[in-house]
N, C-alpha and C positions, 0 to 999 in steps of 0.2 A: 504493499501501501504507499501509497505516498503521501511522504512524512511534512507537512505545510509548518512554517515557523511561527512563532506566538506571536501576538499581536505587537509589543513591544520589540522584537526581533525583526521588524518590518522596518528598511530603512526612510528616513523621513527625506527623499526625493523631492525637490522642491515640484511644482505644479508643471512649470517649464518642462524640465527634463521628462518627469512620467509621459506628459504629451507627443513629445518629440521621440521617445521612444516608444509609444502606441502608434504613431505616425510610422516609423519606420516599420513595426513590425504590418501593418494593415497595407502599408506598400506592397507588402511582397504575397499580401494573402490570394488577390486578383488569378493568377496563374493558378495555386494552389485550389480554389476553388472550384476552377473552370477544370481541376484534374478530378476531384470528387464529386463533378455534374456528368462526368462523361458514364459513372455507373451506378448511380443514383438520384431519384429526383431531387427538386428544391427543398420541396417540407420535409421529409426524410434526412437532406444533410443536414437542415436547422435542428432538427430533432434531436437527433444523436450527436450532433455538437454539442447543442446547451446540457443535454440530459447528461452528457461525460463529464461536463465544466459541473454540475451539480453534484454528482456523485464523489470528486475530485474533492468536493470541501463539506459534502456531508460530514466529517466527523470534525471539522471544523465549527460547523453551524449546531452542531449536536451540544458544544461545549459551552457554547453560548448562554446567556442566563435566560430563563423563560421570556420577563420584560423586555428585553434586547431584543427576543426571537420577533415579539409581537409585533412592537415598531418598526422592526424592518419588513415585514411581512405587509405592514401597512402603505409603506412606502416603495414597497415592490411591485405592487400589485397596477399603480397607473403607469409606473415606468416600465413596465414590461408589456404591457398591452403596446403603448409605442415601439420598445425596441421589435416586437412581433412582426409590429406592418412594416419596422424598416427594412429589416434583414428580408423578409417575405419579396419586398420589392429590390433590395439591393442584389440578393443573391439570381433572382428572375431577370434583373436585368444583365446581369456580368454573362448567365447562361445565353443571351439572345445580342450581343453589342462584343464588340472589341475591348482589351483590358483598358485601349487608350482614352476612348469613349466616355466608359465608363469613369476613370480616375478624374477626368474633365468635368463631367457631368456631376459628380456626386459634391465636387469641388466647389459647385455652383451654391453649397450650404455656407459659404464664407460671405457673400453677399445677402443671401435670404434672413441669416441671422441676425444681422445690422436692425434690418425694417423690423424682423420677429419682439426681436429686445428693446428696442425702440415703443414700439407698440404696446407690450406687454409691462414692460418696467418703467414705462416711463420714461428712460433715462436715454435722450440722446449720446451717441457713440460718436467718442471723441474726433477728429479730424485726422488723426494722424492714423485710427482704426480703419475709418474707409480707403484710405490710401494705400496703409499696407495691404489691406483685401482685395483693391484693385488691381495691383502690383502684382500680386499672388495669383489670382484669377488670371489675367494677361499670361504671368510666366506658366500658368497649366496650359492653356492656349496655347501657347508655342511647344511646350513640351509635347502634348498628346498629339497634335497637328488634328484636329477634332474638325478643321475647316474644310478637309479633304473632301468628308461625306455629307451626307443626310442624318436626319433623327428618323430612327425605324421605331418599334415597339422596346424592345431592349433600352434604348433610349430613354423614352417617354418615364420606363421604371425608374430608370437614375433620376430622373429630374424628379420624378414622387420622393424617391428615398432621401434624396438633399433636402426639398421641403419638412420631411418628416424630421430627419436632422437637428433642423434648424427649432422645429418646434420641441423637439426630444430637449435638446439643451437647455432651452427657458426653462421646459419644464422639470429637470431633475437640479436646475441649481435654484429655484424656488422651495422645490420640496426639501433638499436636504440642506440649505444656509441655513446658520444657526443653529445646527442640531448637530449631536452626538453620538453620530450611527456608526455602528461598524461596516466601513464599506466591503470586507473581505464578506459579510455575512451577508449582505448586499447582492454583491453578484451572487452567491449560492441560490438565494432566492429568484435572483432571474433567471438565472441559468434553470430551475428547474419547472418555473412557468412558461417562458418561453418555448423551452425543449417540449412541455406538455401540450402546450398551444399548438405547435406545431405538428405532435404525433396527431393530435386529434383533428387537424386538417386532411392529415396524410391519410387517414380511419377512413374518414369522410366523404373520402374525394377518388375511392376504388382501391384503398386497404395497403397494406402495408407489404411491401415486395421483398423477396427474401434479402438479408443481409448479401453485399459481395464479399470475396474470401481474395480480392487480390491484394497484396500486397500496397500497393501503392496507394490506392484507395486509405485502406486505415493510417499507414501513414502520414496523407494530406490530413484525414480527419484528427491526427495526436495534433500536428501542429494548429490545425483550428481551433480545435479546443483548449490546451495548455496554454497559448503565445496569444492567437487572436482572440479569443475569447476571456478564460481566466484572469492573466495578467493587464491586458489589455480594459477590460472591462472595470475591474478592481482601479489599477490606474485614472482611470476616466472618472471613476465616480467619487474619488478621490481628490480629483485636481477641478472638477466641476463645483464641489464644495467650498473652493477658494480660490477661485476664477472668476471671472466674469464670462457669461457663453460665448461672446464675440472672440476674445483670448484665446476660448480651447477652439473655436473655429478656425482659426487662423493658425493657428500650431498644428491641427490637425490636418489641415490643408496642405503640409508638406507631405503628405502619403504618395500623391503621381512620382515626385521627385526621387522617393525612395523606391516606388515602383520599377521606373525608369536605372536606377543602380543596379534592382535585384536584376532586372531582363539582361540588363549587360554584362553583371557579373557571370549570374549564374548561367543564363539560358543563352549569353553569346547573342542576344541583339542588337543592332547597330544602334546607335542613338547622334544624330547630325548637330551642324551648329546650332540649330534655330532652338533643336532639344534640351542641348546643355546648357543655352541662354536662359531658357523659360526655368529649367532646375536652379540655377545660381539667384533666377530671380525668387522663385517659391521660399528657396533656404533662407535668403535673405531677409523677405517678409517677415518668415518665421522667428526669426534671431531678431529681428529689430521690437518685437513684441515680448521678447523673454529677458532682455538683458537688464540690468539691475537699475531700480527708479536713478537713483543718483546720478548715471549714464542718459536719462531721457527716456527709461520702458517702463511700461506697466509692471513686470514684473517685481519689483521688489530687490531683496537680496538674496534670491531667485538661485543665480548662476555663484553667487559668493556662496551660498549653501550646499552647492551640488558635491564639491570635494570632500566633505565632510558625510554626505549621505553615501558617496561610493565606498567609503573607510569605514562604515557603519557595516555597508556589505561582507567587505574583505574579513570584519570582526567578527559578523555571524558564519562563515565558511569556517572559519578558525575556529570558533568554539560554538556550536550549537548547543541547544537545550540548557544554555545558564542563564537566560531569562526567564520568567513565569510569566504567562497570559493574563492582558487585561481585558476589558471588555471595548476598548474603543481601538480599531485600526488607525 
């Protein structure tokens, strides 16, 4: 059984670092999802991915106090409904469009988050965030070369997923802000609810197909479960409780850059001069919103704390089990 670290053993990495790590992981996920979908339907892939996440986190969930589990479930219900809708739209979209188009269209949540946050919270985003969003979006256009073709059904689903992401970011921020929530426990509850919802859809739309026996399928699912779901959702929930939705969207907007780097280094796919220019623009916009506040960014002392957080990771590896669990992650 996979042994999870205690809550106090988890590193206090700043939100900017957590989100950039999440963006790198999610950027590599497009081709992994396509691999899994070659053997199993959309609802089935989502169900396995999230139910495995819930299974891995079950021992941790059961150790939480009953009162905290009740509070976490109350927050997990509305956020899980949003996540289920996002992942159906996104996974089906990836199955019917190119990875480049998917990366560009999902990045529209950068611009969509700005007006959604403004309308929902009554808080107009700073001019520099609008500028960073525009630079990142233009960079994504150059990186993915979406102008080469028209929109199809898969592209429309990615547009829907981008809009849902914008609303989901604001909803999660509103629900988590100011609350002492166990973010790893929230990830466990969301995994169970999203996976259960996807399984129900699979059952009522033709039944559950036999599970594939191909090793590549299960390798893809393990990566999607442990990296793209378990770690990424814990990191995103934690960062959303400490950042604005727009800052979160901008940092996660570096996904296309990481996807391109993954394709070049792992798959050997070429990337032209315009692609590299777009990638630099995306990375620059993400870095701009994560530099310390004293240097003009909204990230506070985020990067100054990054080294301390990484040192804590090293101490965890060297001395596991020396800290005792607490309720809050």
